[in-house]
C-alpha positions in Angstrom: 18.1 20.1 5.7 21.2 20.3 3.5 20.7 21.4 -0.1 23.0 18.5 -1.1 21.3 15.1 -0.7 22.7 11.7 -1.7 21.3 10.5 -5.0 19.1 7.5 -5.2 20.5 4.5 -7.1 18.1 3.8 -9.9 17.0 0.4 -11.3 18.6 1.3 -14.6 22.0 1.6 -12.8 21.5 -1.7 -10.9 20.1 -3.8 -13.8 23.3 -4.4 -15.8 25.0 -5.9 -12.7 22.0 -8.0 -11.5 22.6 -11.8 -11.2 19.0 -12.1 -9.9 17.6 -10.7 -13.1 20.1 -12.4 -15.4 19.0 -15.8 -14.0 15.8 -15.5 -16.0 16.5 -15.5 -19.8 15.2 -12.4 -21.5 14.2 -10.6 -18.4 17.0 -8.0 -18.5 15.9 -6.9 -22.0 12.3 -6.9 -21.0 13.0 -4.7 -17.9 15.1 -2.3 -19.9 12.2 -1.8 -22.3 9.8 -1.3 -19.3 12.1 1.3 -17.7 11.9 3.3 -20.9 8.2 2.9 -21.8 6.2 2.6 -18.5 7.1 5.7 -16.5 5.3 8.0 -19.0 2.3 5.6 -18.7 2.4 5.9 -14.9 2.5 9.7 -15.2 -0.5 9.6 -17.6 -2.5 7.6 -15.0 -1.7 10.2 -12.3 -3.2 12.9 -14.6 -6.1 10.6 -15.4 -6.8 10.1 -11.7 -6.8 13.8 -11.1 -9.4 14.4 -13.8 -11.6 11.5 -12.6 -11.6 12.9 -9.1 -12.6 16.4 -10.2 -16.4 16.6 -9.7 -18.2 17.1 -13.0 -21.7 16.4 -14.3 -20.6 13.5 -16.3 -23.3 11.1 -17.5 -21.4 7.9 -16.4 -20.8 9.2 -12.9 -24.3 10.5 -12.4 -25.8 7.3 -13.8 -23.6 5.1 -11.6 -24.5 7.2 -8.6 -28.2 6.7 -9.1 -27.8 3.1 -10.0 -25.9 2.3 -6.8 -28.2 4.4 -4.6 -31.4 2.8 -6.1 -30.2 -0.8 -5.9 -28.9 -0.7 -2.3 -31.3 0.9 0.0 -33.0 3.8 -1.8 -31.9 7.3 -2.4 -30.3 7.7 1.0 -27.8 4.9 0.3 -25.7 7.2 -1.9 -24.8 9.2 1.3 -23.4 6.1 3.1 -19.8 7.0 2.4 -20.4 10.7 3.3 -22.1 9.7 6.6 -19.2 7.3 7.4 -16.6 9.9 6.6 -18.3 12.5 8.8 -18.8 10.0 11.7 -15.2 8.7 11.6 -13.7 12.1 11.3 -15.5 13.5 14.3 -14.6 10.4 16.3 -10.9 10.4 15.3 -10.2 14.1 15.5 -12.5 15.4 18.2 -13.3 12.2 20.2 -17.0 12.9 19.6 -18.3 9.5 19.0 -22.0 8.8 18.5 -22.2 5.0 18.7 -25.6 4.7 17.2 -24.8 7.0 14.3 -21.4 5.3 13.7 -23.0 1.8 13.7 -25.7 2.9 11.3 -23.1 4.6 9.0 -20.9 1.5 9.0 -23.9 -0.8 8.3 -25.0 1.3 5.3 -21.5 1.6 3.9 -21.1 -2.2 4.2 -24.3 -2.8 2.2 -23.1 -0.3 -0.4 -19.8 -2.1 -0.7 -21.4 -5.6 -0.8 -23.9 -4.7 -3.5 -21.9 -2.4 -5.8 -19.2 -4.5 -7.3 -15.4 -5.0 -7.1 -14.5 -1.3 -7.2 -16.4 -0.7 -4.0 -14.9 -3.9 -2.5 -11.5 -2.3 -3.2 -12.6 0.8 -1.3 -13.6 -1.5 1.6 -10.1 -3.1 1.4 -8.6 0.4 1.9 -10.7 0.8 5.0 -9.9 -2.7 6.3 -6.1 -2.0 6.2 -6.2 1.3 8.1 -5.6 -0.2 11.6 -4.5 2.6 13.9 -5.7 5.3 11.6 -9.5 4.6 11.9 -11.5 3.2 14.8 -11.1 -0.5 15.3 -14.8 -1.3 14.8 -14.8 0.4 11.4 -11.6 -1.4 10.3 -13.0 -4.8 11.5 -16.3 -4.3 9.8 -14.6 -4.3 6.4 -12.2 -7.2 7.1 -14.3 -9.5 4.8 -13.3 -7.3 1.8 -9.8 -8.8 1.9 -10.9 -12.4 1.4 -14.5 -12.6 0.3 -14.4 -11.6 -3.4 -16.1 -14.2 -5.7 -13.8 -15.1 -8.6 -14.8 -14.9 -12.2 -15.4 -18.3 -13.8 -12.2 -20.0 -14.8 -13.3 -20.3 -18.4 -13.5 -16.5 -18.5 -10.0 -16.2 -17.0 -8.6 -18.7 -19.5 -10.2 -16.8 -22.4 -8.6 -13.5 -21.1 -5.2 -15.2 -20.9 -5.4 -16.6 -24.4 -6.5 -13.3 -25.9 -3.8 -11.4 -24.1 -1.0 -13.9 -24.9 -2.3 -14.4 -28.4 -2.0 -18.2 -28.3 -3.9 -21.2 -27.0 -3.4 -21.7 -23.2 -2.2 -25.3 -23.8 0.7 -24.0 -25.9 1.9 -21.8 -23.0 1.1 -23.9 -19.9 1.5 -27.6 -19.2 -1.2 -27.1 -16.5 -3.5 -24.3 -15.4 -5.5 -24.7 -12.2 -9.3 -25.1 -12.5 -9.8 -22.9 -9.4 -8.0 -19.7 -8.5 -5.7 -19.9 -5.5 -6.6 -16.3 -4.6 -9.3 -13.9 -5.7 -9.3 -10.1 -5.1 -11.2 -7.1 -6.3 -8.8 -6.3 -9.2 -7.6 -9.7 -10.2 -7.5 -13.4 -9.4 -4.5 -15.8 -9.4 -4.2 -19.3 -10.8 -1.4 -21.8 -10.3 0.2 -23.1 -13.5 3.2 -24.8 -14.9 5.1 -23.6 -18.0 5.3 -25.9 -20.9 8.6 -24.6 -22.1 10.7 -25.5 -19.0 8.2 -27.1 -16.5 8.7 -24.1 -14.1 5.9 -23.6 -11.5 4.3 -20.1 -11.9 1.3 -18.2 -10.9 -0.9 -16.3 -13.4 -2.6 -13.1 -12.3 -5.6 -12.2 -14.4 -7.4 -8.9 -14.3 -11.2 -9.0 -14.0 -13.0 -8.2 -17.3 -14.8 -4.9 -17.8 -13.2 -3.4 -14.7 -11.8 -0.1 -16.1 -15.1 1.3 -17.4 -16.9 0.4 -14.2 -14.1 1.9 -12.1 -14.1 5.2 -13.9 -17.9 5.5 -13.5 -17.6 4.7 -9.8 -14.8 7.2 -9.2 -16.8 9.9 -11.0 -19.7 9.1 -8.7 -17.5 9.2 -5.6 -16.1 12.6 -6.7 -19.6 14.0 -6.9 -20.5 12.6 -3.5 -17.2 14.0 -2.0 -17.9 17.5 -3.4 -21.5 17.5 -2.1 -20.4 16.1 1.2 -17.7 18.8 1.6 -20.2 21.5 0.8 -22.6 20.2 3.4 -20.2 19.1 6.2 -17.2 20.8 7.8 -16.1 17.4 9.0 -16.1 15.8 5.5 -14.4 19.0 4.2 -11.6 18.8 6.9 -11.2 15.1 6.2 -10.2 16.0 2.6 -12.7 13.7 0.9 -11.7 15.0 -2.5 -8.0 14.2 -1.8 -9.0 10.6 -0.7 -10.9 10.0 -4.0 -7.9 11.2 -6.0 -5.5 9.0 -4.1 -7.9 6.0 -4.4 -8.2 6.6 -8.2 -4.4 6.9 -8.7 -3.7 3.7 -6.7 -6.3 1.6 -8.4 -5.5 2.9 -11.9 -1.9 1.9 -11.5 -2.9 -1.4 -9.9 -5.0 -2.3 -12.9 -2.1 -2.2 -15.3 -0.2 -5.4 -14.5 2.8 -4.3 -16.5 3.4 -1.6 -13.9 3.2 -4.3 -11.2 5.8 -6.4 -13.0 8.1 -3.4 -13.1 7.5 -2.6 -9.5 8.3 -6.2 -8.6 11.6 -6.0 -10.4 12.6 -2.6 -9.0 12.0 -3.8 -5.4 13.8 -7.0 -6.1 16.8 -5.1 -7.5 16.9 -2.9 -4.4 16.9 -6.1 -2.2 19.7 -7.6 -4.2 21.8 -4.4 -4.1 21.3 -4.2 -0.3 22.4 -7.8 0.1 18.9 -9.1 1.1 17.7 -10.8 -2.1 17.7 -14.2 -0.3 16.1 -12.9 2.9 13.4 -10.7 1.4 12.4 -12.8 -1.7 10.5 -11.2 -4.6 9.0 -13.3 -7.5 10.3 -12.4 -11.0 7.9 -11.9 -13.9 8.3 -14.2 -16.9 9.3 -12.1 -20.0 6.9 -12.3 -22.9 4.0 -13.3 -20.6 3.1 -9.9 -19.2 0.4 -7.6 -20.6 -1.8 -4.9 -19.0 -4.3 -7.7 -18.1 -2.1 -10.7 -17.5 1.0 -11.2 -15.3 2.8 -14.5 -15.2 5.4 -14.7 -12.5 7.5 -17.4 -10.8 6.0 -19.3 -7.8 7.6 -18.8 -4.4 6.6 -21.0 -1.5 5.5 -19.8 2.0 2.4 -19.0 4.1 1.0 -15.6 5.2 2.8 -14.7 8.4 -0.4 -15.0 10.5 -0.6 -18.7 9.5 3.2 -19.4 9.5 3.9 -18.2 13.0 3.6 -21.7 14.6 5.4 -23.5 11.8 8.8 -21.8 11.9 12.0 -23.9 12.3 13.0 -24.4 15.9 16.2 -22.3 15.5 14.4 -19.3 14.0 14.4 -16.2 16.3 11.2 -14.2 15.9 13.0 -11.0 17.0 15.5 -11.5 14.1 12.6 -11.8 11.6 11.0 -8.6 12.9 14.4 -6.8 12.8 14.8 -8.0 9.2 11.4 -6.8 8.2 12.0 -3.3 9.7 15.4 -3.1 8.1 14.0 -4.2 4.8 11.2 -1.6 4.7 13.5 1.2 5.9 16.3 0.3 3.5 14.0 0.1 0.5 12.4 3.4 1.4 15.2 5.5 2.7 18.1 4.3 0.5 16.4 3.2 -2.8 13.3 5.4 -2.7 10.9 2.6 -3.6 9.0 0.3 -1.3 6.1 -2.1 -1.2 3.1 -0.1 -0.3 0.6 -2.7 1.0 2.3 -5.0 3.5 -0.7 -6.5 5.1 -0.6 -10.2 6.1 -2.0 -11.4 2.8 1.0 -10.0 0.9 3.7 -11.0 3.4 4.6 -14.7 3.5 7.1 -16.5 5.6 9.1 -19.7 4.8 9.9 -22.1 7.7 13.5 -20.8 7.8 12.3 -17.3 8.5 12.7 -15.8 5.0 10.2 -13.3 3.8 8.3 -13.6 0.5 6.7 -10.4 -0.7 3.7 -10.6 -3.0 1.3 -8.3 -4.8 3.2 -5.2 -6.0 0.3 -3.3 -7.4 0.8 -0.6 -4.8 4.3 0.8 -4.5 5.6 4.0 -3.0 8.2 6.1 -4.8 10.3 8.9 -3.5 12.7 11.2 -5.3 16.0 12.1 -3.6 14.6 15.2 -1.9 11.6 13.4 -0.5 13.9 10.5 0.6 16.1 13.0 2.5 13.0 14.6 4.1 11.8 11.1 5.3 15.2 10.4 6.7 14.9 13.7 8.7 11.4 12.7 9.8 12.6 9.3 11.0 15.5 10.8 12.9 13.1 13.2 14.5 10.9 10.3 15.5 13.9 8.4 16.9 15.1 11.4 18.9 11.7 12.6 20.0 12.3 15.9 18.1 8.9 17.2 17.0 10.3 20.2 15.2 12.5 18.0 13.0 9.4 15.9 12.2 7.4 19.0 11.1 10.3 20.4 9.1 10.4 17.2 7.2 6.7 17.3 6.6 7.1 20.7 5.2 9.4 19.3 2.6 6.6 17.0 1.5 4.2 20.0 1.2 2.1 18.5 3.9 2.1 21.5 6.2 -0.7 24.0 5.4 0.2 27.7 5.0 -0.1 29.7 8.2 0.4 26.7 10.5 1.7 27.7 13.9 4.5 25.1 13.9 5.8 26.1 17.3 2.4 25.4 18.9 2.0 22.2 16.9 5.5 21.0 17.9 4.7 21.6 21.6 1.5 19.5 21.2 3.5 16.7 19.6 6.3 16.9 22.2 3.7 16.5 24.9 2.5 13.4 23.2 6.1 12.1 23.0 6.6 12.6 26.7 3.4 10.6 27.3 4.8 7.6 25.3 8.5 7.9 26.1 8.7 4.8 28.3 11.4 2.3 28.8 9.2 -0.3 27.2 6.8 0.3 24.3 4.0 -2.1 23.7 2.3 -2.8 20.3 -0.9 -1.2 21.6 1.1 2.0 22.5 2.5 2.2 19.0 -0.8 1.9 17.3 -2.5 4.3 19.7 0.5 6.7 19.5 0.5 6.8 15.7 -3.2 7.3 15.8 -2.9 10.2 18.1 -0.3 11.8 15.9 -2.4 11.4 12.8 -5.4 12.9 14.7 -3.4 16.0 15.6 -2.0 16.4 12.1 -5.4 16.0 10.4 -7.0 18.4 12.9 -4.4 21.0 11.8 -5.3 20.5 8.1 -2.4 18.4 7.0 -2.8 16.8 3.6 -0.5 13.8 3.5 0.8 12.7 0.1 0.4 9.1 -1.2 4.0 8.1 -0.2 3.6 9.2 3.4 0.2 7.5 3.7 1.7 4.3 2.4 4.8 4.6 4.6 2.8 5.2 7.8 0.6 2.2 7.0 3.7 0.1 6.5 4.9 1.0 10.0 1.5 -0.1 11.4 1.8 -3.3 9.4 5.2 -4.0 10.9 3.7 -3.5 14.3 1.1 -6.2 13.4 3.9 -8.5 12.3 5.7 -8.0 15.6 2.4 -8.5 17.6 1.9 -11.8 15.8 5.4 -13.3 16.0 6.7 -11.8 19.2 3.9 -10.2 21.3 6.2 -9.7 24.3 9.0 -8.0 22.3 10.1 -4.5 23.5 10.2 -2.7 20.1 12.1 0.2 21.7 14.9 -2.2 22.3 15.1 -3.0 18.6 15.7 0.7 17.6 19.4 0.8 18.6 20.6 -2.3 16.7 18.7 -1.1 13.6 20.2 2.4 13.9 23.6 0.9 14.3 23.1 -1.2 11.2 22.3 1.9 9.1 25.0 4.0 10.7 27.7 1.4 9.8 26.4 0.6 6.3 25.6 4.2 5.2 28.0 6.3 7.2 28.9 8.5 4.2 25.3 9.0 3.1 24.1 9.9 6.6 26.8 12.4 7.0 25.4 14.4 4.1 22.0 14.7 5.8 23.7 16.2 8.9 25.7 18.9 7.0 
């Protein structure tokens, strides 16, 4: 890879020229302040996640560990996550599946999640969105975590909003829904209307008491991961400690709704700069109505794509929607270095005219210029079936363990490419192919950083979008028009990658 890589255009550069931001009075000034004040806070949370994930004999972690174990199914319940990790790892990497043991491990882990509060539900959500990376029956077993989270009472949510905004709720909102329109593990969302201008908005409210419980739960998970790694080679190879740290980082960031508001604006600025702000719509936060626990944003219509598929306008081409989705994800990631990190169906809505609405920006991937260049190299390697180029890019991310025989690993991946290099690629082949690649990498000790994990998950989510809207579409046939789009639009930038 060339030592000279194209710089990433930052939000600070795009902000002064943004009509999309300027359309909301006061938002430009608010975003300018966030761009100065919030990056240090994000860095602090990364350090905090690392400390929480380091196993230690902390009273809160030990107490929570025994509390969960005692309440669920006795002392053995605390090992539910370790048993599941071991069973899944051996099934995914070695193909050694013990159905009875897997079923028992999944059942115990489900009971642990159901009975241990919203933080464990969030853990279940991570499992439920790992299609293609984990066995289907494990993913399906936790699907309920995405939708079955009881809300906190509305009077509690109202009290939080008033405390955070420091004024009576009736002074801010003309109306505020009695029931939430969505309820998740971190927060719930209410429909509302602003008193100042009558604008329809949604109000996201973080659950009370979440941070203290979360930190105790992560400390307990860190202890379990450490003991599991000491007792099981499978758990050790699966990098349970690394998963706990990644989980802690993502959730700590997701709990500060100011960070989500900034994520939202940065992705929206990238869409605007790329000329897609009307096709990939992003809600804008309302300045002055955002705190760590409350986020007020504009309401955008639409339905989750799994429900909207049969309600699109007659002249909408599903293939064009899929192409737009792929272009949007790749352009955000490879050109602007920021991308929505959780594109499951609940966060991707469609309007009848085929426009996307992206929601829930609590999880966002960020790349620096060097990482972005490595990911471009990786994607070119995927598109040209060049396993060595893929591995060289992985090395730039620090994902390749020292001492790895890259020649032998490249040969193994090339054999897999030959197996899947057909004239037509089905959705099932993509999911299975990516799963096989991940199994090979994990078996060789790869430790994928957060951004690569989120990006790979997004590719699987895009495959799910395609399977829903156009199940007969040949995805291989979409590669060339998308490549031509990037080649024409970014000819100068791409030439630097090839120097």
